[in-house]
C-alpha positions, 0 to 999 in steps of 0.5 A: 522669776528672773533674778535681779543682779543688785538682789543676787549681790545683796543676798551674797554674805560674807562668808560666800566671799571668804570661801571664794577667796579661799578657793581661788587661792587654793586653785592658783597655789595648785596651778603654780605648784604644778607649773613649778613641777613641770618645769623642774622636770621638762624644762619648759612651761606646762601653760606656754606649751599648751597655748603655743601648740593648741592655741597658737594655730586658733590665733593665726601665729607666724612661722607656718613654713619653719614650723613645717620644716621643723616637723619634717626634721623632727621624726623618730628614725632608726639609730644606725650606730644601735648596740648588740642587745646581748653583748653591749646593752646587756652589760649595762644591766648586768653591771648596774641593774639599769634598763638600757632601753625603754619599752617604747623603743623596743617595741618600735624595733618589733614593728620594724622587725615585723615588716621587714622579716614577715611574709605571706607564706609562713611555715612553722619556722616562720610562725615561731619568728613571727612570735619572737619578734612580737614578744617584749621579754628577751627570755620569751624571744630567745626561746622562740628563735630556738624553737624555730631552729628546732624545726628548721636548723638553717633559720637565718632569722632565727640566727640573727636573733640569736646573735643580736640577744643571746650571744654574750661577746661581740666575738660569738655574735659574729660567729653566729652571724657567719652562721646566719649569713651562709644560711640566708644567702642560700635561701635568698638564692633559692628564692630568688630563683624560684621567683617566690614571694619570700625573696623580699624577705630574705633579701631584707634579713641577708642585708641586716646579717651583712649590716650587723657583721660589719658592725661586728668587724668595726667593734673587733677593730678590723676597719677595712672589712667594715668599711668594705661591707658598709660601702657594698651595703650602701650601694646594693642595700634593698629599700628597706634599709635605707631608713637606716642611714648606712652612710653614717655607719661608713663615715664613723668607720672612715673617720676611725681610719683617719681617711678624710678625704673619703669622708669628704666624698661621702658627705658630697655624694649624699648631699647631692642625692638630698638626704635628710640631714642629721647630727652626724652629717652636720657635725662631721662637715664641722669637724672636717672644716676645723681640721682644715682650720687647724692645718691652715693656721686659723684665719678665714679657715677658722671663720669658716669652721665657726660658721659650720659649727654654728649651723650644725648647732642650729640643727641639733643644739644638744650635741656640744654638751656631750662632746664638751663633756658638760653632760654624762653619756649612756648607751644610746637607744635603738631609735633617735629623734632627729634634732633631739637629745637622743640623736645628740647622745647616739652621735657623741656616744661614737664620735667623741674619740674623733673630735678629741683626735682633731686638734683645736676642734673642741675649742672652736666648738666652745666658742660656737657653743657659747655664742649660741647660748647667748644667742636666739632660742632654738625652735627644737622639737618636743621633748616627749619623744626623747623621754619616751626613747631614753631611759629613766636614768638619763637627765634629759638635755633642754636648750635653751636652758631656762630657770623657773622664776624665783618668785614662782615657789614664793607666789604659789606659797602666798596663795597657800597661806591666803587660802588658809586664812580664808579657811580659818576665818570661815572656821572661827569668824569671831577670832578672825574678827578680833584679829583684822581689828587689831590689824587695822588699829596697828595699821591706822595712817593716823599713827603711821603719820605721827611716826613719820613725823617723829622720825 
């Protein structure tokens, strides 16, 4: 027999309504507590994020072209300025016992190394190196590289790995890279002359060794050598190195040399090529305009610099906090999320000194940053990739900065109190009935009317 709604509702007891009130209040309180915790951790509302991500396309939300453009920009790229694991990243672990890199970041590097340095025709040394690129622990990678060197003393890939992860200083890494350079050049010439399949792999190894040698020269202050090597690599690099954005290394070296005209030429050349934008390109252009404004004494040049900084902040709004020293720096990761906090950290880590050296640049950046904070929000990328790339001790940057509603903990507390009262009423109904009658008599409207009349 079908249930009749009137008979169903008439059969419900007061205990059912008490249990329903308590259960709904408990669930609401748990949701509010989780929402408050998620907002404090990630700086955004979980319900809002899920609604915009999953329900927005179903409801036919607008802005498809902008979202597609942002998605194209917000990709994980190899950090062209990544440090040496042994000589530089390892110092943070030795000094503070803090892991400088995440497993997700190192796993991306391992996949790239296998793609760059792998080859179909493998020997014992190549098999040992393939095992080295797959290992997670630094000690296991170094041991596998030493095993490859024991099989073949001129294994350039093994020497490259030892320079990256085993050399305790930059000087020692450079000495190992010089030895690897000679071995890689000989192997590449032999494989290229024979037309072997290993020629591509040997060319990639040689290019990576040259890149790391140029970075060592930059660290040791030999700027002319570093600039020459980066120019050669940017001109002659194999396709595997195109994703490394070698022009950003060249820009940083030229800024250190104060060769601003050469920096402008590099920016113009790569703007004509149509390469993807980055924080380095956007903020370097703004820095050059700020320098021109300082030299001309303000006016139209200063307005142009402010407009350039506004466009740079639109691309990556996390950078100004680092350049203005409002947030602490840490070692940059090996991969960065374009338009994300990881890219901002990697840029500021190497370019803060160049902004300090330009008179008035930080003042203009502060003014542009204050205007951006008052302006519209930034349709930024999801912070999930940044959280995976950056170490746990680094507090993630969130823009625009949003505060959790002040009444959110109060609402959660009220829901919890309501659930507790419902539980007490269900457990001791007689006492709850007496308390309810006393409260009703105390809040009798007639007594309130007489009190108001007396007042």
